Steps between C-alpha positions, in 0.01 A plus 500: 500500500340529155827596332653166598206303365503690172874442458464129569214465251696685234812289536306173514343589169831589341705229336281206609395211274290193556739209444212270404359738241773610260245630252229370271631286219850496646743254350659261750835330459689251715847420628606166650832347603424218255427740215702624205549857386439389140145396593197721441446576869164327520391292799600180324820645352635746756818700483788401726639827636322788664728745321389373160140517611513860620676598177187393309255701710286774351213706637219290643698175515541266797800279568431206733802326647461138605643366824872440521837664559635732232867596532514818296505876528190655343511852356185663368496829307165565338314828468147439374343834591280599790173451310579146385396175661762384744727199499463235770785267595395247760521148636279240336360384833638147486774554761783736588674695227857563619747725322840414645811714464752240613811531285372801306724805454338830594593853387746688719235772542126464564362181350206268561451128458161596357546850362240732348652808335348777285166317494136568578178309571665186637374268776705225666304253707590192703873468422778402741837664440795377704878505528568836336850511642779691332568872515410745774177587315390160371122503545234232484235694307616834363271760341679797344377798296158342448133579563176323581672193648346250742703244696248270665526187717868457415770362731866591518769326705874543548590815309817709531298820486124557503254220460289748304649830382318781319691796355394802289148372439135603522177313579650196671319252725681238711223285639494189724866412443735309730858627531749301706877503556549815296801736512733207548825696503379760252349847509149649506196362685290184491229687305632824352285765334720787377434801274150369432166678476164333581585174671352247739671236714225305668436167672860388462706294745865599547703280729825326593760761421826366365755727665425860412866603484441782250122516507224261587209712626167333437298737278645834394330775299775747423693741283221696333218245524160667532127426513515155649370263763668235712213302646412169661854360500668274757872555561700290746832335575722757327845626592392859434191713552161398365337776290681816395411820312808705403524790258879473453578794268167539316162636604300203626137542602142382538558151634262315732631217718216317671371163627852356513650259755874513583659281767825329601718726286846622597423870481197727496159378406439809284717799408473823303805706402649739247854370475647729237316835472192382310179623665278229646139618531141385545568153639239325713555206733175363643348173623843334521627257765868460595619274779819325616731696269841598641464869406211741535146429398533797265769766450485837328872511440759767440772268377661482157776657295712748696513864397153516343152568631246236600171684436164344588167681473190310600509154658192375684522205741142421597324199659796263508606253769869478592567249775802318642757654266864569585791321660705562814666821379220671306147470372189721505150478364530829310823698460513838324865592443525765227520877550404545135181295534205742480131426542535164671179364656503214752144415606287209628790255533544228763859514628548211740785312666772629265846463654641849560198725473162510339529841334821685419469847346856624517514705179238642268422813301188714482143377518563198723178354646469206739171414667268221612768232523485219757822476702578174681846506659791740545508786257688819412198680360122486534341758273151638554183322611687176554367189672724305736458136599497137392331479157341165598599304191298188427793256512843666483674169572358376170575831326132588484492875550130563460373696799265347754178640640681654800759687296550870578556547126129460426327821387800712610646579159456810289283503190738744328652321198406162649455228236143381436593132549749314719773249413238225464297715263229548763330839539616786721355612730317203648394658828442860597851604397809394310729247667877532534719248315484303176191299606159640585315314773177388334219571741 
């Protein structure tokens, strides 16, 4: 699985900054609710508004925002060049920094409460953005037409559209953020990455969907986004599916989705689709866990705009655990439902106790491979070299889906394309062979 590791290392390196090290000799300025924009911005004479502060930023500068609630819409447009020292905008560390959109008028089109447009080399760290309520596309943190951007340890709450939305960008990292009650009557997804090259969404928590009438999926990489990772995230309590990769009408490729947890969502845990004729290719799902979602654990879908193709070429679903998904009418561990989906690989997955069936392979194109999956329960399809039986989870009643010492999944997986570590980051294989599922039993 070397190609996955190389991709992850490349994307981690791209667009990342150390928020505690903005650069040697960097100038630091301050904003406080008790300040005044006619001050000099020093610690003892801070500015009052974040907008005034960001307007003063130049390459290598840091803006520290002191604790308090700031009712303003912040718009940053600053291109300092890829070779320059970056700009850091962060909390001061003395308490919560809240940017509140209550009573603020948003654009009728896409607009963010904290908006970064046509900028580069910017890091946001430790900010809370809430109540971005207005138009259908009012977003908490919006990044548009920018590069080398890091959004780190930020929180969004109660947004009409995305909590964090990224459009037409490159080299973007969304790291350790908390997104709640997003898509509250608006469009898009809780975290949206669209038309963006080289991106990472990692270690984020996405939860408590706010309706999902026109959107509301948890994390969505879509519409021409390429060369990215979605890793280590927890997604739960949404009114739509958890993690989605969709090409829409642009070629979308080389995306790795791994080490993610999705549960208690009203829809699939994971999905891959080509909704409007754009080719989706080279997408890997591995070491993921999905349980107690009302849809499938994962779907390779054929849905989308009528009258156009839905082409997919190359989706691998390897060493995942999909358990207890579905509702009374429908729900499988894995469901492959697209006649135009070529080169789909389903291998080394635990498919257990899903409502309707464990494995549904009703429609697929050429090059379909399914082998070494563990089937526990009724199913429509088995594939080759399957294992059947109770996976012997450690404590399923407590949602602990590590496998026990008696599990038939141990050493029964295939080494072909298997990841070198499991969802806990522990090495594979541990015994004489590779285990099936997202966790490797450590012998």
